[in-house]
C-alpha positions in Angstrom: -61.5 -0.1 -47.1 -64.0 0.2 -50.0 -63.6 -2.7 -52.4 -65.4 -3.5 -55.7 -66.6 -7.1 -56.3 -69.4 -8.9 -58.0 -69.8 -11.4 -55.2 -72.1 -10.7 -52.3 -70.2 -9.4 -49.2 -70.6 -11.3 -46.0 -69.3 -9.7 -42.8 -68.4 -12.1 -40.0 -68.0 -10.4 -36.6 -66.6 -12.9 -34.1 -63.8 -12.7 -31.4 -62.8 -16.4 -32.1 -60.3 -16.7 -34.9 -61.2 -20.3 -35.5 -64.9 -19.4 -36.1 -64.0 -16.7 -38.6 -61.6 -19.0 -40.4 -64.4 -21.7 -40.7 -66.8 -19.2 -42.1 -64.2 -18.0 -44.6 -63.5 -21.5 -45.8 -67.1 -22.4 -46.2 -68.3 -19.2 -47.9 -65.3 -17.8 -49.8 -66.0 -19.7 -52.9 -69.3 -17.9 -53.6 -69.0 -14.8 -51.3 -66.6 -12.1 -50.5 -66.0 -12.7 -46.8 -65.1 -9.8 -44.5 -63.9 -10.2 -40.9 -63.9 -8.3 -37.7 -62.5 -9.5 -34.4 -64.8 -7.5 -32.0 -67.9 -5.4 -32.0 -66.4 -2.0 -32.5 -64.3 -3.2 -35.5 -67.4 -4.9 -36.9 -69.4 -1.7 -36.8 -66.6 0.3 -38.5 -66.2 -2.4 -41.3 -69.9 -2.4 -41.9 -70.0 1.4 -42.3 -67.0 1.3 -44.7 -68.0 -1.8 -46.8 -71.9 -1.9 -46.7 -72.0 -5.7 -46.6 -74.9 -7.7 -48.0 -75.2 -9.8 -44.8 -73.8 -9.6 -41.3 -73.0 -12.7 -39.2 -72.5 -11.6 -35.6 -71.4 -13.6 -32.5 -73.5 -12.8 -29.5 -70.9 -13.1 -26.7 -67.9 -10.8 -27.3 -65.9 -8.6 -24.9 -66.6 -4.8 -24.5 -69.5 -4.7 -27.0 -71.8 -7.7 -27.1 -73.4 -9.1 -30.3 -76.8 -7.8 -29.3 -75.5 -4.3 -29.2 -73.6 -4.7 -32.5 -76.8 -6.0 -34.1 -78.8 -3.1 -32.8 -76.3 -0.6 -34.0 -75.8 -2.1 -37.5 -79.5 -2.4 -38.0 -80.0 1.2 -37.1 -77.4 2.1 -39.7 -78.4 -0.3 -42.4 -82.1 -1.4 -41.9 -82.2 -3.4 -45.1 -79.1 -5.4 -44.5 -79.9 -8.8 -42.9 -78.2 -9.4 -39.5 -78.0 -13.0 -38.4 -76.9 -14.1 -35.0 -74.1 -16.8 -35.0 -73.8 -18.3 -31.5 -73.4 -21.4 -29.4 -75.9 -19.9 -26.7 -78.7 -22.5 -26.2 -80.3 -20.9 -23.2 -84.1 -20.5 -23.1 -85.4 -17.5 -25.1 -82.1 -16.8 -26.8 -83.7 -16.7 -30.2 -86.4 -14.2 -29.1 -83.7 -12.0 -27.4 -81.8 -12.1 -30.7 -84.8 -10.9 -32.7 -85.5 -8.3 -30.0 -82.0 -6.9 -30.6 -82.8 -6.4 -34.3 -81.4 -9.6 -35.8 -83.3 -11.1 -38.7 -82.4 -14.7 -37.9 -80.3 -17.2 -35.8 -77.7 -19.8 -36.8 -76.4 -21.9 -33.9 -72.9 -23.1 -33.3 -71.2 -25.4 -34.0 -71.7 -24.4 -37.6 -73.1 -27.2 -39.9 -70.9 -27.0 -43.1 -73.6 -28.8 -45.1 -76.3 -26.2 -44.4 -74.5 -22.9 -43.8 -74.3 -21.8 -47.4 -78.0 -22.7 -47.9 -79.0 -20.7 -44.8 -77.0 -17.6 -46.0 -78.6 -17.8 -49.4 -82.0 -17.9 -47.9 -81.4 -14.7 -45.8 -80.0 -13.0 -48.9 -83.1 -14.0 -50.7 -85.3 -12.2 -48.1 -85.9 -14.6 -45.4 -86.7 -12.9 -42.1 -87.8 -14.1 -38.7 -90.3 -12.0 -36.8 -90.7 -11.5 -33.0 -94.3 -11.7 -32.0 -93.8 -11.2 -28.2 -93.1 -7.5 -27.5 -92.1 -8.4 -24.0 -88.7 -9.5 -25.1 -88.3 -6.2 -27.0 -89.1 -4.2 -23.9 -86.8 -6.3 -21.8 -84.0 -5.8 -24.3 -84.6 -2.0 -24.3 -84.5 -1.9 -20.5 -81.3 -3.9 -20.6 -79.8 -1.4 -23.1 -80.8 1.5 -20.7 -79.1 -0.3 -17.8 -76.0 -0.9 -19.8 -76.1 2.7 -20.9 -76.3 3.8 -17.3 -73.3 1.6 -16.4 -71.4 3.0 -19.4 -72.2 6.6 -18.3 -71.1 5.7 -14.8 -67.9 4.2 -16.1 -67.2 7.2 -18.3 -67.8 9.5 -15.4 -65.4 7.6 -13.2 -62.9 7.6 -16.1 -63.4 11.4 -16.4 -62.7 11.7 -12.7 -59.6 9.6 -13.0 -58.5 11.6 -16.0 -59.0 14.8 -14.0 -56.8 13.4 -11.2 -54.2 12.3 -13.7 -54.3 15.7 -15.3 -53.7 17.3 -11.9 -50.8 14.9 -11.3 -49.5 15.5 -14.7 -49.7 19.3 -14.1 -47.7 18.8 -10.8 -45.1 16.6 -12.6 -44.9 19.3 -15.4 -44.3 22.0 -12.8 -41.7 19.8 -11.0 -40.1 19.1 -14.4 -40.1 22.7 -15.3 -38.6 23.5 -11.9 -35.9 20.8 -12.4 -35.3 22.2 -15.9 -34.8 25.7 -14.4 -32.5 24.1 -11.7 -30.6 22.3 -14.4 -30.3 25.4 -16.5 -29.2 27.4 -13.5 -26.7 24.6 -12.6 -25.4 24.7 -16.1 -25.0 28.5 -15.8 -23.1 28.0 -12.5 -21.0 25.3 -14.2 -20.1 27.5 -17.1 -19.2 30.3 -14.7 -16.9 28.4 -12.5 -15.2 25.8 -14.6 -12.8 28.2 -16.2 -11.7 29.9 -13.0 -8.3 28.6 -11.7 -7.8 31.0 -8.8 -9.2 29.2 -5.8 -10.4 32.2 -3.8 -12.0 33.8 -6.9 -13.6 30.5 -7.8 -15.2 30.1 -4.4 -16.5 33.7 -4.2 -17.9 33.5 -7.7 -19.6 30.1 -6.9 -21.6 31.4 -3.9 -22.7 34.6 -5.7 -23.7 32.7 -8.9 -25.7 30.1 -7.0 -27.7 32.7 -5.1 -28.2 34.8 -8.2 -29.2 31.9 -10.5 -31.2 29.9 -8.1 -32.7 32.7 -6.0 -31.5 31.3 -2.7 -31.1 33.2 0.6 -27.5 32.1 1.2 -24.7 29.8 -0.1 -21.4 28.9 1.4 -18.4 26.6 0.6 -16.6 24.7 3.3 -13.3 22.9 2.6 -11.6 20.2 4.7 -8.5 21.7 6.3 -5.9 18.9 6.4 -3.3 21.0 8.3 -5.8 22.1 11.0 -7.1 18.5 11.2 -3.6 17.1 11.6 -2.8 19.6 14.4 -6.0 19.1 16.4 -6.5 15.4 15.8 -10.0 16.0 14.4 -11.2 16.7 10.9 -12.6 20.2 10.4 -14.4 21.8 7.5 -13.5 25.5 7.3 -15.7 28.1 5.6 -13.8 29.5 2.7 -16.5 31.6 1.0 -20.0 32.8 2.0 -22.7 35.0 0.4 -22.9 38.6 1.5 -22.0 40.3 4.7 -22.9 37.2 6.7 -20.5 35.1 4.7 -17.7 37.7 5.0 -18.2 37.9 8.8 -18.0 34.2 9.2 -14.9 33.8 7.0 -13.2 36.6 8.9 -14.0 34.8 12.2 -12.5 31.5 10.9 -15.9 29.8 11.1 -15.4 26.0 11.0 -17.6 22.9 11.6 -16.4 19.4 12.7 -16.6 16.7 10.0 -19.2 14.2 11.0 -20.3 16.5 13.8 -23.8 17.8 14.7 -24.3 20.1 11.7 -25.6 19.7 8.2 -22.1 20.3 6.8 -20.6 17.8 9.4 -23.2 15.2 8.4 -22.7 15.7 4.6 -18.9 15.5 4.8 -18.9 12.6 7.3 -21.6 10.5 5.6 -20.6 11.5 2.0 -24.2 12.2 1.0 -26.6 15.2 0.7 -28.7 16.2 3.8 -31.9 18.3 3.6 -33.5 20.2 6.5 -37.1 21.1 5.4 -37.5 22.9 8.7 -34.2 23.8 10.4 -35.9 24.3 13.7 -36.8 20.6 13.8 -33.4 19.3 12.3 -31.1 17.6 14.9 -28.1 18.2 12.7 -28.6 21.9 12.0 -26.1 24.4 13.4 -28.1 27.5 14.6 -26.1 30.3 13.0 -26.7 33.8 14.4 -25.4 35.3 11.2 -28.3 33.7 9.2 -31.5 34.2 11.3 -33.9 33.9 8.4 -32.9 30.4 7.3 -35.9 28.0 7.4 -34.6 25.2 5.2 -31.2 24.1 4.1 -29.5 21.5 1.9 -25.9 20.5 2.4 -24.1 18.8 -0.5 -20.7 16.9 -0.1 -17.9 18.0 -2.5 -16.2 14.8 -3.6 -13.2 14.7 -6.0 -11.3 11.5 -6.9 -13.3 9.6 -4.2 -12.1 12.0 -1.5 -14.4 14.4 0.4 -12.8 17.8 0.0 -15.6 19.8 1.6 -19.3 20.7 1.3 -21.7 23.2 -0.1 -24.5 24.7 1.9 -27.5 26.3 0.2 -30.2 27.9 2.4 -33.7 29.3 1.8 -36.1 31.5 3.8 -39.0 29.3 2.8 -39.8 26.0 4.6 -39.6 22.8 2.6 -37.8 24.6 -0.2 -35.9 21.5 -1.3 -36.9 18.1 -2.5 -34.9 14.9 -3.1 -35.0 15.7 -6.8 -33.5 19.1 -6.0 -30.8 17.2 -4.1 -29.9 15.2 -7.3 -29.9 18.3 -9.5 -27.9 20.4 -7.0 -25.5 17.5 -6.3 -24.6 17.4 -10.0 -23.7 21.0 -9.7 -21.8 20.3 -6.5 -19.9 17.6 -8.3 -18.9 20.1 -11.0 -17.9 22.5 -8.3 -15.7 19.8 -6.6 -13.9 19.1 -9.9 -13.4 22.9 -10.4 -12.1 23.3 -6.8 -9.8 20.3 -7.3 -8.5 21.7 -10.6 -7.9 25.1 -8.9 -6.0 23.4 -6.1 -4.0 21.5 -8.6 -3.3 24.7 -10.5 -2.3 26.4 -7.3 0.1 23.5 -6.5 1.5 23.5 -10.0 2.1 27.3 -9.7 3.9 26.7 -6.4 5.9 23.9 -8.0 6.9 26.2 -10.9 8.0 28.8 -8.5 10.0 26.2 -6.5 11.5 24.9 -9.7 12.5 28.4 -10.8 14.0 29.1 -7.4 15.8 25.8 -7.4 17.3 26.5 -10.9 18.5 29.8 -9.6 20.1 28.2 -6.6 21.8 25.5 -8.7 23.1 28.2 -11.1 24.5 30.1 -8.1 25.9 26.9 -6.7 27.7 26.3 -9.9 29.1 29.8 -9.8 30.3 29.4 -6.2 31.8 26.0 -7.2 33.8 27.5 -10.1 35.0 30.3 -7.8 36.5 28.3 -5.0 37.5 24.9 -6.4 40.8 26.4 -7.6 41.7 27.8 -4.2 44.0 25.5 -2.2 45.1 27.8 0.6 42.6 26.9 3.4 42.3 30.4 5.0 41.9 32.1 1.7 39.4 29.5 0.6 37.1 29.9 3.7 37.1 33.7 3.6 36.3 33.8 -0.1 33.6 31.2 0.3 31.4 33.2 2.8 31.8 36.3 0.6 30.9 34.5 -2.6 27.9 32.7 -1.0 26.4 36.0 0.3 27.0 37.8 -3.0 25.6 35.0 -5.2 22.6 34.1 -3.1 21.8 37.4 -1.5 21.9 36.1 2.0 22.3 38.1 5.2 25.2 36.1 6.6 27.3 33.0 5.9 29.9 31.3 8.1 32.1 28.1 8.0 32.7 26.0 11.1 35.4 23.2 11.1 35.6 20.5 13.8 38.8 21.2 15.8 40.3 17.8 16.6 43.0 19.2 18.8 40.6 21.3 20.9 38.2 18.4 21.1 40.9 16.0 22.3 42.0 18.6 24.9 38.6 19.3 26.3 37.1 15.9 26.0 34.2 17.3 23.9 33.9 17.9 20.2 33.8 21.6 19.2 33.1 23.2 15.9 35.2 26.4 15.6 34.3 29.3 13.3 37.0 29.6 10.7 35.4 32.2 8.4 32.4 34.6 8.8 31.0 37.3 6.5 31.3 41.0 7.3 31.9 42.7 10.6 29.9 40.2 12.5 32.1 37.4 11.2 35.3 39.3 12.0 34.1 39.9 15.6 33.2 36.3 16.2 36.5 35.1 14.7 38.5 37.4 17.0 36.5 36.1 20.0 37.3 32.4 19.1 33.6 31.7 18.6 32.9 27.9 18.7 29.8 25.7 19.2 29.6 22.2 20.7 29.0 19.3 18.3 25.7 17.8 19.3 24.8 20.8 21.4 21.9 23.2 21.3 22.8 24.9 18.1 21.9 24.4 14.4 25.7 23.9 13.6 26.2 21.4 16.4 23.1 19.4 15.5 23.9 19.4 11.7 27.4 18.0 12.4 26.4 15.4 14.9 23.4 14.2 12.8 25.2 14.7 9.5 22.0 16.2 8.2 21.0 19.6 7.0 18.8 21.6 9.5 16.3 24.4 8.7 15.0 26.9 11.2 12.0 28.7 9.5 11.6 30.9 12.5 14.6 31.0 14.8 12.5 32.4 17.7 10.7 29.0 17.8 13.7 26.8 17.2 14.8 24.7 20.2 18.3 24.1 19.0 19.1 27.6 17.8 22.0 29.6 19.2 20.9 33.2 19.8 23.8 35.2 18.5 24.1 38.9 19.6 26.3 39.6 16.6 23.5 38.6 14.2 20.3 40.2 15.6 18.4 40.4 12.3 18.5 36.7 11.6 15.0 35.3 11.1 15.7 31.9 9.4 18.8 29.8 9.2 20.0 26.7 7.3 22.9 24.6 8.6 24.6 22.3 6.1 27.1 19.6 7.2 30.4 19.4 5.4 31.0 15.7 4.9 34.0 14.0 3.3 34.3 10.2 3.2 31.4 9.7 5.5 32.9 12.0 8.2 31.5 15.5 9.1 34.5 17.9 9.1 32.4 20.9 9.9 29.3 22.9 8.8 28.2 25.8 6.8 25.6 28.3 8.2 23.5 30.4 5.9 21.1 33.0 7.5 18.4 35.3 6.1 16.5 38.3 7.5 13.2 36.8 6.2 11.1 34.1 8.0 10.7 30.8 6.2 13.4 31.8 3.7 14.4 28.1 3.1 12.6 24.9 2.2 13.6 21.2 1.7 14.2 21.8 -2.0 16.8 24.4 -1.1 18.6 21.8 0.9 19.2 19.7 -2.2 20.7 22.7 -4.2 22.7 24.2 -1.3 23.9 20.8 0.0 25.4 20.1 -3.4 27.3 23.3 -3.0 28.3 22.4 0.6 29.5 19.0 -0.6 31.7 20.6 -3.2 33.0 23.0 -0.6 33.7 20.1 1.8 35.8 18.4 -0.9 37.7 21.6 -1.6 38.3 22.2 2.1 39.5 18.6 2.4 41.8 19.1 -0.6 43.3 22.2 1.0 43.8 20.4 4.3 45.4 17.4 2.5 47.8 19.8 0.7 48.7 21.4 4.0 49.2 18.1 5.6 51.1 16.6 2.7 54.6 17.6 4.0 54.0 16.1 7.4 52.5 13.0 5.9 55.6 12.5 3.7 57.8 12.9 6.7 55.9 10.3 8.6 55.7 7.9 5.7 59.0 6.0 6.1 58.5 5.6 9.9 54.9 4.4 9.3 56.0 1.9 6.7 58.7 0.6 9.1 56.1 0.2 11.9 53.7 -1.4 9.4 56.3 -4.0 8.4 57.1 -4.8 12.0 53.3 -5.0 12.8 52.7 -7.4 9.9 55.6 -9.7 10.9 54.4 -9.6 14.5 50.8 -10.2 13.4 51.9 -13.2 11.3 53.7 -14.6 14.3 50.7 -14.2 16.5 48.5 -16.0 14.0 51.1 -18.8 13.8 51.2 -19.1 17.6 47.4 -19.1 17.6 47.2 -21.8 15.0 49.7 -24.0 17.0 47.9 -23.4 20.2 44.4 -24.0 18.8 44.3 -27.8 19.4 45.5 -27.5 23.0 42.2 -26.4 24.6 40.3 -29.1 22.8 42.9 -31.8 23.9 42.9 -30.5 27.4 39.1 -30.6 27.6 39.0 -34.1 26.2 41.7 -35.3 28.6 39.9 -33.7 31.6 36.7 -35.2 30.5 38.3 -38.7 30.1 40.1 -38.5 33.5 36.8 -37.5 35.2 35.0 -40.4 33.5 37.7 -42.9 34.6 37.5 -41.5 38.2 33.7 -41.9 38.1 34.0 -45.5 37.0 36.6 -46.2 39.7 34.5 -44.6 42.4 31.4 -46.6 41.2 33.4 -49.8 41.6 34.7 -48.8 45.0 31.1 -48.0 46.2 30.3 -51.7 45.7 33.7 -53.0 47.0 34.4 -54.6 50.4 34.9 -52.3 53.4 38.5 -53.2 53.8 39.1 -52.3 50.1 37.5 -48.9 50.6 39.9 -48.2 53.4 42.9 -48.8 51.1 45.0 -45.7 50.6 44.3 -45.8 46.8 40.6 -45.8 47.5 41.0 -42.8 49.8 43.0 -40.9 47.2 40.2 -41.6 44.7 37.6 -40.3 47.1 39.7 -37.1 47.8 40.0 -36.6 44.0 36.2 -36.9 43.7 35.7 -34.2 46.3 38.2 -31.9 44.6 36.3 -32.4 41.3 33.0 -31.7 43.0 34.5 -28.4 44.3 35.1 -27.5 40.7 31.4 -27.9 40.0 31.4 -31.4 38.5 29.8 -34.3 40.4 31.0 -37.8 39.7 27.5 -39.2 40.6 26.1 -37.3 37.6 28.9 -38.5 35.3 28.4 -42.1 36.7 24.7 -41.9 35.9 25.5 -40.8 32.3 28.0 -43.6 31.9 25.7 -46.2 33.3 23.2 -45.4 30.6 25.8 -46.3 27.9 26.5 -49.7 26.5 29.9 -51.2 26.7 30.4 -50.7 23.0 29.5 -47.1 23.4 31.8 -46.7 26.4 34.7 -48.1 24.5 34.1 -45.5 21.8 33.8 -42.7 24.3 36.9 -43.7 26.4 40.3 -45.1 25.6 43.7 -44.6 27.1 45.0 -44.3 23.5 42.9 -41.2 22.9 44.3 -39.6 26.1 47.9 -40.2 24.9 46.9 -38.9 21.4 45.7 -35.7 23.0 48.8 -35.4 25.2 50.8 -35.9 22.0 48.9 -33.0 20.4 49.6 -30.8 23.4 53.2 -31.7 23.4 53.6 -31.1 19.7 51.8 -27.7 20.0 53.9 -26.7 23.0 57.1 -27.6 21.3 56.1 -25.6 18.2 55.3 -22.5 20.4 58.6 -22.9 22.2 60.4 -22.9 18.9 58.7 -19.6 17.8 62.0 -17.7 18.1 63.2 -19.8 15.1 60.3 -18.4 13.0 60.7 -14.9 14.3 64.3 -14.7 13.2 63.6 -16.5 9.9 62.0 -15.0 6.8 58.4 -13.8 7.0 56.1 -16.8 6.6 54.8 -17.1 3.1 51.6 -18.8 2.0 52.3 -22.4 1.1 49.9 -22.7 -1.9 49.1 -26.2 -3.1 46.4 -28.3 -4.7 43.7 -28.9 -2.0 40.9 -31.4 -2.2 38.0 -29.8 -0.4 36.4 -33.2 0.7 39.7 -34.3 2.2 40.3 -31.0 3.9 36.8 -30.8 5.4 36.9 -34.4 6.7 40.3 -33.8 8.3 38.9 -30.6 9.9 35.8 -32.4 11.3 38.0 -35.2 12.6 40.5 -32.8 14.3 37.6 -31.0 16.0 36.2 -34.3 17.4 32.6 -33.6 16.3 30.5 -36.8 16.6 29.4 -38.5 13.4 25.7 -38.1 14.3 26.0 -34.3 14.6 27.7 -33.5 11.3 26.6 -34.6 7.8 28.6 -33.9 4.6 27.7 -34.0 0.9 30.4 -33.7 -1.8 29.5 -33.4 -5.5 31.1 -35.9 -7.8 32.2 -33.1 -10.2 33.8 -31.0 -7.5 37.3 -29.8 -8.6 40.3 -29.1 -6.3 41.3 -25.5 -5.4 44.7 -23.8 -5.2 45.1 -22.6 -1.6 47.2 -22.6 1.6 45.9 -25.8 3.2 46.5 -24.7 6.7 44.9 -21.3 6.3 41.9 -22.7 4.5 41.5 -25.3 7.2 41.5 -22.5 9.7 38.6 -20.9 7.8 36.4 -24.0 7.9 37.4 -24.7 11.6 36.2 -21.2 12.5 32.9 -21.6 10.5 32.2 -25.1 11.9 33.0 -23.9 15.4 30.7 -20.9 15.0 27.9 -23.2 13.7 28.3 -25.6 16.7 28.3 -22.7 19.2 25.2 -21.2 17.5 23.4 -24.5 18.4 24.4 -24.5 22.0 20.8 -24.4 23.2 19.6 -26.9 20.5 19.0 -30.5 21.8 19.3 -32.4 18.5 22.3 -30.6 17.0 22.7 -31.1 13.2 25.5 -29.5 11.1 25.5 -29.9 7.3 28.5 -29.3 5.0 27.8 -29.3 1.3 30.6 -28.8 -1.3 29.8 -28.5 -5.0 30.5 -26.5 -8.1 29.0 -23.0 -7.9 26.6 -21.5 -10.4 29.3 -18.9 -11.1 31.7 -20.5 -13.6 35.1 -21.3 -12.3 34.2 -21.4 -8.6 33.4 -24.1 -6.0 31.2 -23.3 -3.1 31.1 -24.9 0.4 28.0 -24.3 2.5 28.3 -24.6 6.3 24.7 -24.9 7.5 23.4 -24.9 11.1 19.9 -24.7 12.6 20.8 -22.6 15.6 19.4 -19.2 16.8 20.3 -17.3 13.6 21.7 -13.8 13.3 19.4 -10.8 13.8 18.9 -8.9 10.6 20.4 -5.7 12.1 23.6 -7.5 13.0 24.3 -9.4 9.7 26.4 -6.7 8.2 28.3 -6.1 11.4 29.7 -9.7 11.8 32.6 -8.9 9.4 33.8 -6.1 11.5 36.9 -6.7 13.6 36.2 -7.3 17.3 32.4 -7.5 16.8 30.9 -10.7 18.2 27.4 -12.0 18.6 28.4 -14.5 21.3 28.0 -12.2 24.3 29.2 -13.8 27.5 29.9 -17.1 25.7 33.3 -15.8 24.6 34.6 -14.9 21.2 37.0 -12.2 20.2 35.3 -11.0 17.0 38.4 -11.7 14.9 37.4 -15.1 13.5 35.1 -14.0 10.7 37.2 -11.0 9.6 40.2 -13.3 9.4 38.2 -15.9 7.4 37.1 -13.2 5.0 40.7 -11.9 4.6 42.0 -15.5 3.9 39.3 -16.3 1.4 39.8 -12.8 -0.2 43.5 -13.5 -0.7 42.5 -16.6 -2.6 40.3 -14.4 -4.8 37.2 -15.9 -3.3 34.4 -14.6 -1.1 32.2 -15.5 1.8 28.5 -14.8 2.0 25.9 -15.3 4.7 22.2 -15.9 4.8 20.4 -16.1 8.2 16.8 -16.5 9.5 16.4 -15.6 13.1 15.2 -18.7 15.0 15.8 -21.0 12.0 19.6 -21.1 11.4 22.5 -19.7 9.4 24.3 -20.6 6.1 27.8 -19.4 5.4 28.9 -20.0 1.8 32.6 -20.0 0.9 33.3 -19.4 -2.8 36.8 -20.5 -4.0 38.3 -20.4 -7.5 38.9 -24.0 -8.7 41.8 -25.4 -10.9 40.8 -25.4 -14.5 42.5 -28.7 -15.4 43.4 -31.6 -13.0 45.1 -34.8 -13.9 43.2 -36.9 -11.4 39.6 -36.9 -10.3 40.3 -36.5 -6.6 36.7 -36.1 -5.4 33.7 -38.3 -5.5 30.1 -38.3 -4.3 30.2 -39.1 -0.6 27.9 -38.6 2.2 28.6 -39.0 5.9 
């Protein structure tokens, strides 16, 4: 910081920036002004620059102006030192002089006189202290401050010594952690490349003990199979250090996950556990194989967020582990968990490769078997060659083919699968004995046929549905494959091996493909055998079919004619009862002599007969009393009774004239242009459904359809009737019919919507089956919906259903519409 200048150098030592700036502004025109912000810096600047005059503030932190003045004066006796302070206490000037200052300038600084004062001190002005008492007092103050400084330094040295001790301890811990990390890295390098699980685990425990110098290490893995069987999760020891570890592995040593052991706690709580003194640890498992263990750490092994096991590390020293050790060792445990997971995945991949190779061999053999027997059409030759080819191609101990014997089953009342071909002497012996097994019985063959599913017995001695066959004493595992054609099990194929667990689920896929091919071939051979008989029966069958179709048409015709009769009878009965109820109500209020009239007596007798049938006129009377006259007139009229009688008469006459139709040509469909709105309104009117129950909506762009009007009316009659019956328990019955053009081009759709009980999901697909009904004891033949589907199908349409249990059902009838019509016969109407 040495600088060369012709101007005198003035050093201003002051901790206040504003004071230094003022001095610089006032003196810099004539002097070279140097600055220091505290006492120590002022002394250093003075030593480096040798100023011509020093201005020093008295009150500064750490080193006061008095001490700065004394020090600078001792270094530079000839350089004037002037105190610059705002201190106006008594004796301050004398204390300044006692400290070695040559003068005193008070603050605030007077700009008009400062330069003159500086010039005078540079010219030699000095103030002298005449009272030595101040000098002695200052010296005593310096000694006291020196003592304080020495005391502070001593305390600082003590603190530094303690810090050195702490630093040394931290250094030792850091070096220990470094050694642990280095050892962990060595363990990591040793294990990450090992893919064989057993080798990996043994190497791990040995490397941990060798690298870390621990007494014992062991690896536990959670055993999913053991846990599933016992209902509790167990961690099983898979590798342990030394003879103790070998003994525990051989004994199947295991600890319960989340149980009272360090391993249990680590696996259950997913965090490391340290026992500084195992004798005091509540979670420690006292192991007789490891008597010298005094401290232990258990580290969970976590891979992919799943606890797969735990690592135990044990020491003969107490408090051998710290929380920092846990972090370091957990990092190594995490590496180990990844390595174990990789080894397990590698093991699984190897197993998958073996299975894939086995499956490829099975498929290749299945293809060979298929090529051999698909060209054989003689059934006996086919079956005998099949069992020989299967055993030769697959290397199995035995193969046999069972076929369901319909004749034997019909005769005995039970289904039996009869052995039709068996390999070798055992097969020949069983064939000569007429060997058979009951379908659904306690045998693999019986179960496979009844369930239509393949069955595997990995150990026939433990299989509950295995038939112990004295002809095949060496069988240890068996597979039974159903032979299915067209959804029907026609038999089963048994394949047996002398090895336990010779089959797995993947084998089912390959061998079932071969069995399916065999089933088709057997069926083809059967069909060929039955072809002559089938041809002989064909003409007779066709004749019967033609008669049945004609009879069926007649029955449908009679049914259609008879359909209005029950409704008309019901309405007539209801109207007669209502009229009788009104007549009896009037007689009840009539004069006594009138009630004795023979007509009145007959009415009373009629009421009693009706009551015997379960209908009470008093209830009917109460219902009628609640109606207005206008409503009664709508409900009852003689004309409606005669209309219903006319319907009954017409239907009866049509039925009586059925012989005319039977001897005439078979009834043909009378196809015509049908307006859906007109047909639906006629159907509703014919069924007598009240206006307040049914609502219709017909789209204005709805086009007519080409259909048999009567048959299509029957479809909607059936659907509407079903909807009304579905709402039999609903008080406010509402039926909605919506006819419109469908989203599918060229089709109209009619929705019949009720809000009844709905159809259970498991029954929706069954309602189209003949004779299946959901109405229970409420009647129904189960023929209505299948007939509807057949009629609509003949029109090249379709019916779909959507149902929510408890909410209602929607039947949608899709019908092809006429492309071009001369007249717009439908309009937007609601009712």
